[in-house]
Each structure stands twice: as structure tokens, then as C-alpha cells.
N, C-alpha and C positions, 0 to 999 in steps of 0.2 A: 872712432869705433863705435860700433853698433850695439844697445842694449835692447833684449826682449823683455817686456813684463809680461809675465803670464797670468792670466787670471783663472777664473772658474774654470775647470777642463783641460788648462795646460799649466800642469806644477812643475813639467819637466819636458825637456826636448828628446824625442828618441834619436836623433840624429845629431845630435851636440856631443863631442867628446872632450868633457870636462878636463881641465889641466890643473887648476886651483879652485880652493875655494876659500872666501875672505870674509871674516867678520868685519864687520866696520861702525865705527861709533860716529855719530855727527853732531854739531850744537843743536840740533834737534831733535836729539833722542836716537833709539835704533830703527834700523829700518826693517820692514819685514820678515828680512832672513839674511844669511850670507850670501854675498854675490859671489855667482859662478861663472870662472873664468874660462872659455875654451874657444873651440872652433866650429862653425858650423861649415861644412868643406873645407876651404881655405881661408874662410872668412874669421879673424878674431872677433867673439861676440861675449857679452857679458847678460847672464840672465839672471831675472830676479822673479820670485813667486811673491804676487801682492798680497795674497791672503795666508802667507807662511807656506811653508813646505807640506805643510798637514791639513792646508787650507783651515786654519783656525782663527782667522782674524777677520770679523764681518766689514763690509766695506766702509762703516759710518767710524770706526776705529782703526783703519789703516792708517799707517804714519806716512802721507805721503810726503810731506816735507824732507823726512829724513830719508826716504826713498830716491826722490830725485837728488837730493845733495850728495848721496852717497854714489850715485850713478855719474854725477859731476867730478866729483874726487878721481873718480876711477877713470877721467879722461871721455867719457862718453861723450858724443857729438850727435848722437841719433837716437830717439828711442819708438820703438814698433809696440803699442800697447796692443796685448790679444785680450779680447773681454767677451763674456757672453751679453746678449740682450734679448729683451722680448721686443717681438715685431708687432708694430701698432699698422703700417701700411699695407695693403693688402696683397702686394706681391711681396713681402718680406715675411714669408712663413718660417716653420722650422728646418734648419740646414740649411739656410741661404747666409752667404758671405758678406760681408757688408764694407766698404772703406768710407766711413762717413766724413763728411766735409763740415757739419756746422755741428755747435752745442747749446743746446739751453740749460741752465743750471737751476735745479731747485732744490738743493743740499742746503741745509743750516747747521751752524755750530760748529764745523770744520775749521782746522787751520790754513786758510787759503792765500796767506802770500808770506814771502820773506820780508817784507817790509813793513815792520808793525812799531815805527816810529824809532826813539832814541837818538844816537848820533848820525845815523846814516840818513841822508836824503830820501823821501819818498820817492819811488820809481812808479810811473802810468805806463802799464804796457799797452801795446796795441794788439786788440784782439779779436778785430773785425774779421780775421780768417785765422780761427782756432788750431786748424792743423795746418805742419807745413807741405805748404804745395809740392816742393820738388821731391820731397818723400812720399807723399801719396803718389805721385805719378809714377814712382820707382814702384810702387807695392801693385798698381795697377798694371805695370809692364811686368812685372813680376808674377802675376797670376794670369796673364794672359801668354805668358812663355811659359808657365805649366801647363796650359792649357785648361784652367779653371775659372768657371765662370763666377764673377762678384758682382755685386751691385754698388757702383760708382756714386756715391753722394746719397748722403740720408743728413737727418735733424737728428742727434742723438740727447733726449730727454735726461740728464742726470737726476734721481730721485736720491732720496736719503737713506733709504733702506733700515735696516736687514729686510722687514718687510716687503713683500711684492705690493703694487696697488690695488685700487678698486677700480670696478668697470668705469666708475665715475670719475676717475682721477685719469683714466686712460682716454676718455674722451676732452675732458678738459688738455690735457698734452696734446691731441690730435688736433683739436681747436686751436691751437698755440703754434702749429707747424711741424710738431716732433713725428717722425718715422718711427724709431726705435727708442726703447729705454732701457737704461742700465743705471749701475749705482757708483762708477769707480771713473768716469772721464775727467770729473772736477773735483777738488781743483788740481788733479796730475796735469792736465794739458796746460793751466795758467802757470803752474809752477814752474814747467816745463820752460816757457816761455818767456819767465823770469831771469831764468839761467841761461837763455839764449840757446839753447838746445832743441834741436830739430825733432818734432814730435808727431805721428800720424799712427792710424790704428787699423787694426782688423777685427770687426765684431762678426760673431757667430751667432745668428738666432736662433737662440735651443728652444724656445716655445711661441707661441701667438701671446701677446699682451691680454690682459682681464678682459673679460668681454669681446675678444675677438676672435674669429676661425674656431676651431675646437677648445679654445679656451670662454667659451662664451658664458658657459655656466659657472667652472671651476679649471684651474690649470693642474694639469696630469703631472704629476711631479716624475711619475713612472717612466716616462718616454723621454726625459729630458738627458738621462745619461748616456743611452744609446745615441740620441741626436748629436751631443758634444763629441763623442768618441769618433763617429765617424767624420764629422766636419774639422774635427780636429787635425785628422790627417792630412785633409785639405791644405790647412792654414800651416803645417809642417813644409809642405811641399811648397808653398809659396814662398815661405822664410826662406828655405834651401834657395830657390831659384833668385830670391834678393840677394842674396851675398855672392850669387855668380855675378852679379852685374859690374 
């Protein structure tokens, strides 16, 4: 079964037919909200709003472990993450869709693993390629099938949030090799790997990162909502095409 985790700008799927809503409890606490079971076309899908259905949970307080565990309990085998990001690379401006292929983790203090000692042996996961290659390929094929242009590959820098970054911090991220910056890829991607769940992402560039493009002096929040509204329509079309595969 496929799960879609919606981030900022995607708290619901317009073309998603909800069959049932399930409140789930996990050994790690409560997930961000109820799991929404339904269909996208003829494809069974589970939807979860990462920040809650009222967008009330900041990125550093998302219970990533509970979210991923709840999806695993629901027999989910594949997860597509949808998240908004800031563009660092010159060609990744507002409205561009990106299917990232790498992650750099700058977060701190988050619960990052299911293996915290005790009776169970420690598990060291291979995280060389943080996104599942097969699911990434399917997303790219779905975008092509829907006639939608996406950027194939980018390094996602995961920062702590909820504040946005300084221009100097973005300069540092660029020197480190980052192409986009967001706040939610980690530990979500690593937890999926620990649970042997295929995980890939579609990122929507909501704005240029601090010090870049039209964010050279300050980020204009007034334009972000309109960018996300238009871009998420394309994301929904890609997800619908993915379900046809």
C-alpha cells in the first residue's frame, strides 16, 4: 500500500476519496493526526498530514517515529513525502518541483531512531542513498506521464526550524553542497529505512532561500501561499499518475 505524507500546502488531497478515518496509537505516542484511508483513482492510499490537519505542529515537534510506525502498522510499503522547501540553487526558484536524491541532516534534539538500547540489538542501516531508487524512478515517470516538468535530483538540507535560515547559513549550506533547504526530511527518511519502508519525496520550492533571488534582503511570505497553491495542483496530478502505474 502507498502512503502520502502531506506537508505545508498539502493537508488534503482534492482527488482523494476517503473511505475511513483511523486514530492510531503507537509505542512512541500519537502521530500527527488520524490516518485517512481511501483511494486515489483505483489505488488504495493512506494519507497523513505531517503538521496536523490544522497545520499546528511545527517541524521540530512532529512525532516522526509515531508517524512512520503508524503507517507501518497500516501495512504501508511505500511512502511519498510532499514538502515545501527553499531554493538554494539558481535554477530552483519558486514553483519548481524537485525529486531529491540526497540529504544532509543539520537537525538536533529530535528522536531519530527506533533503536535506543535495551534488550533489542542496535541496527545500523545503510543510508548511502536515502531515497528509494525504484520509488524515485516511479515518481519521475509519473511526472513525465502527466506532462509535468520536475528537477531530477537535489541535495536536501534539513534544518531544525521553525525559524528560517540566515543568509550566512544558506551560504554555508551551499558550500556543503545543498540545493534546497527544508525542515522535515530527517529523521523521517531514516526512520522509513529502519522500518524497511520505501521512501521518496516531491519537494515544492516555495521561495528562494535567504540571500538568494528575490529573497536577497528578506523572504516575502505574501507570495508563498499563491506559489504553493498552484504548485500543489501539479503535485496532485503527479500523485494521481503514480497511482495509475
